[in-house]
KOLTORDO-541815 format. One record per residue (C-alpha): x, y, z; residue in one letter. Coordinates in steps of 0.25 Angstrom, whole numbers, padded with zeros to 4 digits, always signed. Layout:
XYZA;...
REM end
This chain:
+0062+0493-0333M;+0064+0480-0326A;+0075+0486-0316N;+0067+0498-0313K;+0055+0489-0310L;+0063+0479-0301E;+0067+0491-0293E;+0053+0496-0292L;+0048+0483-0287I;+0059+0482-0277I;+0056+0496-0272N;+0041+0492-0271E;+0044+0479-0263V;+0054+0485-0254C;+0045+0498-0251S;+0040+0499-0236I;+0026+0499-0239D;+0026+0487-0249Y;+0017+0476-0246I;+0020+0462-0253P;+0013+0461-0266L;+0011+0450-0276T;+0018+0453-0290P;+0005+0456-0297N;+0002+0466-0286M;+0016+0473-0286L;+0015+0473-0302F;+0002+0481-0301E;+0007+0490-0290D;+0019+0494-0298I;+0011+0497-0310K;+0001+0505-0302Y;+0011+0513-0294K;+0022+0516-0305Y;+0017+0522-0318K;+0029+0518-0326E;+0025+0503-0323Y;+0010+0505-0327E;+0013+0496-0339G;+0023+0486-0332L;+0023+0473-0339D;+0020+0461-0330E;+0031+0452-0335S;+0042+0463-0333V;+0037+0465-0318F;+0038+0449-0316W;+0052+0449-0322K;+0056+0460-0312A;+0049+0452-0300I;+0057+0440-0304S;+0070+0447-0305R;+0068+0454-0292L;+0064+0441-0285E;+0076+0433-0290K;+0085+0444-0285N;+0078+0444-0272L;+0073+0459-0273D;+0059+0454-0270I;+0053+0441-0265A;+0040+0434-0265F;+0032+0431-0252T;+0025+0417-0250K;+0012+0424-0255K;+0019+0428-0268G;+0020+0443-0265K;+0033+0451-0268I;+0040+0456-0255A;+0054+0460-0251K;+0063+0448-0249P;+0066+0450-0235S;+0051+0450-0232E;+0051+0435-0236V;+0064+0431-0229G;+0073+0432-0242L;+0086+0439-0243F;+0097+0441-0253K;+0112+0441-0250G;+0126+0435-0253V;+0129+0421-0249F;+0142+0419-0242S;+0146+0404-0239S;+0155+0399-0228S;+0168+0392-0230S;+0164+0382-0219K;+0152+0376-0225G;+0140+0378-0235N;+0133+0388-0227F;+0133+0403-0229G;+0128+0417-0226F;+0120+0427-0234V;+0122+0442-0231T;+0109+0450-0234T;+0104+0464-0231E;+0096+0457-0219N;+0109+0451-0213G;+0117+0438-0215E;+0110+0424-0216Y;+0116+0410-0213F;+0113+0400-0224I;+0114+0385-0220P;+0121+0375-0229P;+0108+0369-0234K;+0102+0382-0238F;+0113+0389-0247T;+0106+0384-0260Q;+0119+0383-0267G;+0123+0398-0264A;+0138+0400-0264V;+0147+0411-0259F;+0143+0425-0264S;+0130+0421-0270D;+0118+0431-0269T;+0107+0423-0263V;+0093+0424-0258V;+0091+0418-0244I;+0079+0416-0235R;+0080+0416-0220R;+0075+0403-0213F;+0062+0404-0206D;+0062+0404-0191K;+0055+0390-0192L;+0066+0384-0200S;+0076+0375-0193K;+0087+0383-0199Y;+0083+0396-0193F;+0093+0400-0182G;+0097+0412-0174K;+0104+0419-0186G;+0099+0421-0200N;+0098+0408-0208E;+0093+0408-0222A;+0093+0399-0235E;+0097+0403-0249V;+0085+0404-0257V;+0091+0408-0271S;+0104+0412-0277I;+0103+0426-0284I;+0117+0427-0289E;+0129+0419-0289R;+0141+0427-0283G;+0152+0418-0288I;+0154+0416-0303K;+0169+0411-0302T;+0176+0403-0292I;+0191+0400-0289I;+0195+0387-0284G;+0203+0374-0286T;+0199+0364-0297L;+0197+0350-0293V;+0197+0339-0304I;+0196+0324-0301Y;+0191+0312-0308R;+0179+0304-0303N;+0179+0291-0311G;+0178+0295-0326R;+0174+0309-0323N;+0183+0321-0320T;+0177+0331-0310I;+0181+0345-0308S;+0177+0355-0298Y;+0181+0368-0290L;+0185+0370-0276E;+0183+0385-0273P;+0194+0392-0266D;+0183+0400-0259N;+0178+0391-0248E;+0165+0399-0247R;+0161+0394-0261I;+0154+0380-0258H;+0152+0378-0273L;+0154+0364-0280K;+0159+0368-0294I;+0161+0357-0305T;+0169+0361-0317I;+0167+0353-0330P;+0180+0348-0337Q;+0178+0357-0349K;+0178+0369-0340S;+0191+0367-0333L;+0199+0376-0342L;+0211+0366-0341G;+0211+0367-0326S;+0217+0356-0318E;+0214+0350-0304N;+0220+0359-0293G;+0219+0372-0302D;+0214+0385-0296K;+0203+0389-0305V;+0192+0400-0307V;+0179+0393-0310V;+0167+0400-0316K;+0153+0394-0311I;+0145+0391-0323V;+0134+0384-0315K;+0130+0386-0301Y;+0124+0374-0293P;+0109+0373-0292N;+0109+0368-0277S;+0119+0367-0266E;+0123+0353-0270F;+0125+0356-0285D;+0138+0359-0292F;+0142+0372-0299A;+0149+0371-0312T;+0161+0379-0316G;+0171+0382-0326E;+0186+0386-0325V;+0188+0400-0330I;+0202+0402-0325S;+0214+0393-0319N;+0222+0400-0309L;+0232+0389-0307G;+0235+0378-0297R;+0227+0380-0284A;+0239+0379-0275D;+0247+0390-0283S;+0249+0404-0278V;+0246+0410-0291E;+0232+0403-0292A;+0228+0406-0278N;+0233+0421-0279Y;+0225+0423-0292T;+0213+0416-0286A;+0213+0425-0274I;+0213+0437-0283L;+0202+0432-0292Q;+0193+0427-0280E;+0193+0441-0274N;+0191+0448-0287G;+0205+0455-0287I;+0208+0462-0300A;+0223+0463-0303L;+0222+0472-0315S;+0215+0485-0319F;+0207+0488-0331S;+0213+0494-0343D;+0205+0507-0341S;+0209+0508-0326A;+0224+0506-0330L;+0223+0516-0341C;+0216+0526-0332E;+0227+0524-0321A;+0238+0527-0331R;+0231+0540-0335E;+0229+0544-0321K;+0244+0541-0318E;+0248+0551-0328K;+0240+0563-0323E;+0248+0574-0318P;+0247+0578-0303I;+0237+0590-0303N;+0238+0597-0289I;+0228+0608-0292K;+0218+0610-0281G;+0226+0601-0272R;+0233+0603-0259L;+0248+0603-0262D;+0255+0595-0252L;+0267+0591-0260R;+0277+0598-0251N;+0271+0592-0238E;+0278+0581-0231V;+0269+0570-0235I;+0274+0555-0237F;+0269+0541-0238T;+0271+0529-0229I;+0269+0515-0234D;+0275+0502-0236S;+0287+0500-0244Y;+0279+0492-0255E;+0268+0502-0256A;+0266+0508-0269K;+0252+0514-0268D;+0255+0525-0258L;+0241+0532-0256D;+0244+0540-0243D;+0254+0550-0238A;+0254+0557-0225I;+0259+0570-0219S;+0258+0576-0205V;+0259+0590-0198K;+0260+0593-0184K;+0251+0605-0179T;+0250+0612-0166E;+0238+0604-0162N;+0241+0591-0169G;+0244+0586-0183Y;+0239+0586-0197I;+0240+0573-0204L;+0239+0573-0219G;+0236+0560-0226V;+0237+0561-0241H;+0231+0551-0250I;+0232+0548-0265A;+0221+0555-0273D;+0217+0542-0280V;+0203+0548-0283S;+0210+0559-0292H;+0214+0548-0301Y;+0203+0537-0299V;+0191+0545-0303T;+0177+0540-0300H;+0172+0529-0310A;+0185+0529-0318S;+0191+0515-0322S;+0201+0516-0310L;+0190+0519-0301D;+0181+0507-0305K;+0193+0498-0303E;+0197+0504-0290A;+0182+0502-0285F;+0182+0488-0290E;+0195+0485-0283R;+0192+0493-0270G;+0206+0491-0264T;+0221+0488-0268S;+0224+0473-0263I;+0237+0470-0257Y;+0242+0456-0259F;+0255+0450-0255T;+0262+0452-0268D;+0254+0462-0275K;+0244+0473-0274V;+0231+0474-0282V;+0229+0489-0282P;+0216+0496-0283M;+0221+0506-0293L;+0232+0504-0304P;+0246+0506-0301K;+0247+0519-0309E;+0238+0525-0298L;+0241+0516-0285S;+0256+0516-0287N;+0257+0528-0296G;+0250+0542-0296I;+0241+0539-0284C;+0253+0534-0275S;+0259+0544-0266L;+0273+0541-0271N;+0285+0548-0265E;+0289+0562-0272G;+0277+0561-0281Q;+0265+0571-0282E;+0252+0565-0279R;+0238+0569-0278L;+0232+0566-0264T;+0220+0568-0255L;+0225+0573-0242S;+0218+0572-0228A;+0224+0581-0217F;+0219+0577-0203M;+0221+0587-0192T;+0224+0580-0179L;+0226+0584-0165D;+0237+0579-0156N;+0229+0567-0152Y;+0226+0562-0166G;+0212+0567-0167N;+0208+0572-0181I;+0203+0586-0180L;+0200+0588-0195S;+0203+0582-0209T;+0205+0590-0222E;+0206+0583-0236I;+0213+0589-0248F;+0216+0585-0262N;+0231+0586-0262S;+0245+0583-0269V;+0257+0577-0261I;+0271+0573-0264K;+0275+0562-0254S;+0289+0564-0248R;+0293+0550-0246V;+0287+0535-0247K;+0287+0531-0232G;+0289+0516-0229I;+0283+0510-0217Y;+0296+0502-0213S;+0305+0514-0215E;+0297+0523-0207L;+0296+0513-0196N;+0311+0512-0196D;+0312+0527-0194I;+0302+0527-0183I;+0310+0516-0176E;+0324+0522-0179K;+0322+0536-0182D;+0334+0543-0189T;+0342+0529-0188E;+0332+0523-0198S;+0338+0520-0212E;+0326+0527-0218F;+0326+0540-0210Y;+0333+0548-0221S;+0322+0544-0231K;+0311+0550-0223Y;+0319+0563-0218E;+0310+0572-0226G;+0297+0567-0219V;+0302+0562-0205I;+0297+0574-0197D;+0283+0572-0203S;+0284+0557-0200F;+0288+0559-0186K;+0275+0568-0184I;+0267+0557-0191M;+0272+0547-0181L;+0268+0557-0170E;+0254+0558-0176L;+0253+0543-0178Y;+0256+0540-0164R;+0245+0550-0159I;+0235+0543-0169L;+0239+0529-0165K;+0237+0533-0150D;+0223+0540-0153K;+0219+0527-0161G;+0223+0518-0149E;+0215+0528-0139K;+0202+0528-0147K;+0203+0513-0148G;+0205+0511-0163A;+0209+0496-0165M;+0222+0491-0171E;+0221+0477-0174L;+0234+0469-0177E;+0233+0464-0191S;+0241+0452-0196D;+0246+0459-0209E;+0257+0451-0216I;+0267+0452-0227K;+0270+0440-0236I;+0284+0440-0241V;+0286+0434-0255L;+0298+0431-0263D;+0300+0436-0277D;+0292+0423-0282K;+0280+0426-0273G;+0283+0415-0263R;+0280+0418-0248V;+0293+0420-0240L;+0287+0425-0227D;+0275+0431-0220I;+0277+0443-0211V;+0268+0451-0203K;+0267+0466-0207R;+0271+0475-0195E;+0266+0489-0194R;+0276+0500-0189G;+0273+0514-0185E;+0273+0520-0199S;+0262+0510-0204E;+0254+0513-0192R;+0256+0528-0194L;+0251+0528-0208I;+0239+0519-0203E;+0236+0530-0192Q;+0237+0541-0202F;+0228+0534-0212M;+0217+0531-0202L;+0218+0546-0198C;+0215+0550-0212A;+0204+0540-0215N;+0197+0545-0202E;+0199+0560-0205G;+0194+0558-0219V;+0182+0550-0215A;+0178+0560-0205S;+0180+0571-0215F;+0171+0565-0225M;+0160+0562-0215Y;+0160+0576-0209N;+0160+0581-0224A;+0147+0573-0226Q;+0153+0566-0239I;+0152+0551-0242P;+0164+0543-0238C;+0168+0528-0239V;+0170+0525-0224Y;+0178+0514-0218R;+0169+0508-0207V;+0171+0498-0196H;+0159+0493-0189D;+0158+0489-0174E;+0161+0475-0172P;+0150+0464-0169D;+0149+0462-0154R;+0148+0447-0155E;+0161+0446-0162K;+0168+0456-0152I;+0163+0447-0141S;+0169+0435-0147S;+0182+0442-0149F;+0182+0447-0135A;+0180+0432-0130I;+0191+0428-0139F;+0201+0439-0134A;+0197+0437-0119R;+0201+0422-0121N;+0215+0427-0125L;+0216+0435-0113G;+0213+0448-0119I;+0206+0459-0111D;+0192+0461-0117V;+0187+0469-0106S;+0186+0482-0115P;+0174+0475-0122L;+0166+0475-0109R;+0168+0489-0107A;+0157+0494-0116K;+0145+0489-0123N;+0151+0493-0137T;+0163+0488-0144I;+0174+0499-0147T;+0187+0498-0154P;+0194+0503-0141S;+0189+0491-0133Q;+0195+0482-0144L;+0208+0489-0145S;+0210+0487-0130L;+0208+0472-0132I;+0218+0472-0144L;+0228+0480-0135K;+0227+0469-0124D;+0228+0458-0135S;+0241+0464-0140E;+0247+0465-0126E;+0243+0450-0124K;+0249+0446-0137G;+0236+0443-0144H;+0234+0455-0153L;+0235+0448-0167S;+0225+0437-0164I;+0215+0446-0156V;+0216+0457-0167S;+0213+0446-0177S;+0200+0441-0170V;+0196+0455-0167L;+0197+0459-0182L;+0188+0447-0185R;+0178+0452-0175S;+0177+0466-0180L;+0169+0471-0192M;+0176+0473-0205K;+0179+0488-0209A;+0172+0492-0222R;+0169+0504-0231Y;+0156+0512-0230S;+0150+0525-0235S;+0143+0526-0221L;+0151+0532-0210Q;+0153+0523-0198K;+0164+0522-0188S;+0176+0513-0189H;+0176+0504-0177F;+0190+0499-0178G;+0196+0512-0179L;+0186+0518-0169N;+0184+0530-0178T;+0171+0536-0183E;+0175+0540-0197Y;+0184+0532-0206Y;+0187+0530-0221C;+0198+0525-0230H;+0205+0537-0237F;+0219+0534-0237T;+0221+0523-0248S;+0214+0527-0261P;+0224+0520-0269I;+0220+0506-0264R;+0206+0508-0258R;+0194+0512-0265Y;+0186+0518-0253P;+0198+0527-0250D;+0197+0532-0265L;+0182+0534-0263S;+0184+0542-0251V;+0194+0551-0259H;+0184+0552-0270R;+0173+0557-0261I;+0183+0567-0254L;+0188+0573-0266K;+0174+0575-0271A;+0171+0582-0258F;+0184+0591-0259L;+0179+0595-0273R;+0166+0599-0268G;+0159+0588-0277D;+0150+0582-0266I;+0137+0588-0265S;+0123+0584-0260D;+0119+0581-0274Q;+0130+0571-0277N;+0134+0566-0263I;+0125+0553-0265G;+0134+0549-0276A;+0146+0550-0267Y;+0139+0542-0256E;+0136+0531-0266K;+0150+0530-0270F;+0155+0529-0256A;+0145+0518-0253T;+0149+0510-0266I;+0163+0512-0263S;+0162+0508-0248A;+0155+0495-0252Q;+0164+0491-0263M;+0177+0495-0255S;+0172+0486-0244S;+0170+0474-0253D;+0183+0476-0260N;+0191+0477-0247E;+0185+0463-0243V;+0189+0458-0257R;+0203+0463-0255A;+0205+0458-0241V;+0201+0444-0245H;+0211+0444-0257A;+0223+0450-0249E;+0220+0440-0238R;+0219+0428-0248D;+0232+0431-0254I;+0239+0433-0241E;+0233+0419-0237E;+0238+0413-0250L;+0253+0418-0247Y;+0251+0413-0232K;+0248+0399-0237C;+0260+0399-0247L;+0268+0403-0235Y;+0262+0392-0226M;+0264+0382-0237K;+0279+0382-0235E;+0276+0379-0220H;+0268+0366-0221I;+0273+0357-0210G;+0278+0368-0201K;+0274+0371-0187E;+0271+0385-0184L;+0267+0394-0172D;+0253+0399-0174C;+0242+0407-0167V;+0227+0403-0168I;+0220+0414-0175C;+0207+0409-0178S;+0198+0398-0173V;+0186+0391-0180N;+0178+0379-0179S;+0187+0371-0189F;+0200+0375-0182G;+0209+0387-0180F;+0218+0395-0188F;+0232+0398-0183A;+0241+0409-0188K;+0257+0408-0189T;+0266+0419-0186D;+0266+0422-0201K;+0251+0425-0200L;+0248+0413-0208C;+0236+0404-0203Q;+0232+0390-0204G;+0220+0382-0199L;+0221+0371-0189V;+0209+0363-0191S;+0200+0358-0180I;+0202+0344-0186E;+0217+0344-0184S;+0215+0348-0169L;+0207+0335-0166G;+0193+0332-0162N;+0184+0339-0151G;+0187+0353-0154F;+0176+0363-0152S;+0175+0378-0157Y;+0171+0389-0149D;+0168+0401-0158R;+0166+0411-0148E;+0180+0409-0141N;+0186+0405-0155Q;+0192+0392-0149I;+0193+0378-0153L;+0194+0369-0140S;+0194+0354-0136R;+0195+0353-0121G;+0207+0361-0116K;+0212+0362-0130T;+0209+0376-0135V;+0213+0383-0148Y;+0209+0398-0148R;+0214+0411-0155L;+0228+0416-0152G;+0233+0402-0147M;+0247+0399-0152Q;+0248+0385-0159V;+0259+0378-0167K;+0253+0373-0180A;+0259+0365-0192C;+0256+0369-0207V;+0249+0357-0213T;+0243+0362-0226D;+0242+0374-0234V;+0231+0376-0245D;+0235+0387-0255I;+0222+0387-0262S;+0214+0389-0250L;+0224+0397-0243R;+0223+0389-0230Q;+0234+0383-0221V;+0231+0371-0212N;+0238+0369-0198F;+0239+0358-0189T;+0241+0361-0174L;+0255+0357-0168V;+0254+0363-0154S;+0246+0373-0146D;+0243+0379-0133K;+0228+0373-0133S;+0231+0365-0120S;+0231+0378-0112Q;+0217+0379-0105K;+0208+0389-0112S;+0203+0401-0104N;+0191+0404-0113I;+0181+0412-0107K;+0168+0414-0115N;+0163+0427-0109E;+0152+0435-0115N;+0157+0449-0117L;+0143+0455-0118G;+0143+0457-0133Y;+0137+0443-0138V;+0128+0433-0132K;+0132+0419-0129K;+0129+0408-0139D;+0118+0399-0133S;+0122+0385-0129A;+0113+0380-0140K;+0119+0388-0151Q;+0133+0384-0147R;+0129+0369-0147K;+0123+0372-0161K;+0136+0378-0166E;+0145+0366-0159D;+0136+0356-0166S;+0138+0363-0180H;+0153+0364-0178R;+0154+0349-0175K;+0146+0346-0188K;+0155+0355-0196K;+0169+0350-0200K;+0179+0361-0204S;+0175+0363-0219S;+0188+0370-0220Y;+0196+0358-0218F;+0186+0348-0225N;+0188+0356-0237K;+0203+0357-0236H;+0204+0342-0234K;+0196+0339-0247R;+0206+0348-0254R;
REM end
């Protein structure tokens, strides 16, 4: 009864015609309006009011009346602290609010809090949204990973934790009886048993797991997995289900039989989860491109143990030395993998294209295929270069005619993409080479040849065709969307690019920002040798792609309809798209049940977006760990670098191995000022900006923090800077008063990054 009553109270308070009432008035009003509550007990009502107020579903006005929280300036959200200080931000339904250091009330990273926006008369009220934390509804962190510090203070032994996550500004003491035998310098997992009562209080914790020495690879690897919630093993029920599915015979009844067609896979040599195969036919008026995807949804049924685990994981995660799959290997490497010469169940999308690469129609079928050969990128690239002289030519003789037509279609699609302005950002994707003992031998940049780009173009075509098909069929879909960039960020990017000598005139041509304009800038930066750094800065200026159940265009690809259809073995949104498509092909979607599919698409989109972020963080952290191990072997060496990021506390420089380190502003000497808009550090004629070549010495590597420190050896900063601060029409100039305020703030603030590092 309490839950229903609370829901009723919320609906009453949030209704359009509601006028704030005292609790007694609301109590009587509910008893009068709703017959089932005529005998409502007053104590039950007050308990419901108390719970709703604590959770900020309702609030009280100064006159003691019940109102919506927003009407009294209160909002609920998640606290996100900064690594640069004790201040933070809270994201609410009403926008993002800045929380000054004095007003966090002891809230820490990921806490759910109640905030109150500062009144206009407050001295803390500024141009943005400033607020204070009023209360903490729920603690977001239950356990913390960090380095244990134990030292003697007179007769007393004091133990505390230094969290790995620099966003967690929490002082955690650990009683001697709760150390679990851990020693100074161990990396441990600590459970918080008591939270601080104020910002200046200490938390109390207990060690629940010892991961090993803080500077060891094993301890840091495990810590990264645990921090990001990466599960390495599957439940017994999921594994049992996978083994049973693997034994199922291939049933081709009701499927389009493509076993005799020329269909094959193209992937890397190491790949074992082959979820896409391709075919192509040339027609009188164009081409028919077939993209055949493993029918994972046939084996992973809705609400099964496998489905629940896949939903929670969201994606396979690819680390340097291992893969954490979304599905057990019995499926991912077995019955669902489109292995050479094996009959496999698939979902096939056939795109009919004209001679210019335009999609005329898309057809989708339940199918069965038998891949002719496992194509390898490097081998096919060799054939493209050497033709019949390639040592691999004989392996592909049975599919070579089809492959040549594929190359023809790929080049048409590539040309079409360039003409419509789809952006192709250069990514610094690397391959870390390990020896048999897991030690880093080398770091090399991954190069993409034409066969890699061919598969990429065909998958883009299939994803676009399927999304368009689902939209026109008016059925739910998990779309992949990419919002238009923020004008202010693009304006800042344009100023940066112009100062590198890049032609940014395309951005002045229209009032709107288009992918075509940015593609022209990328093309000019490539011609002038700045593509890598310009791509990196532009990527940070763009919005992040995400999943959504609502159709929106994809800005970066410059396409109206787009989804992920081609990788259901390793991505849950693709599996979701398959599940909805197959229901549609069966005729199971109707006006009566379409709401359930819409709800499924919405939940899948949100969870998939969250899991994608988690996976990216984990992959990046593991990669940075191995980069640090590599750089540790180069301490004391001088390396040629390029400045890749400039901040108020210094700049980051990247080596030719794509490892980066920080040159602190303190190491440069006094008198440097930071220009955020142009992203430069300067002192007189000495200027450090993005893209500048420098020589730096590796001075220190912290494996635990995954940080590399450089000191500058030589540079080209004495060259006169040609910085022109031009307003490109997208953003207003900062006022002199605002700039003065920011400069003052920067002078007061030392680099917390290095202060913290020195303490360690």
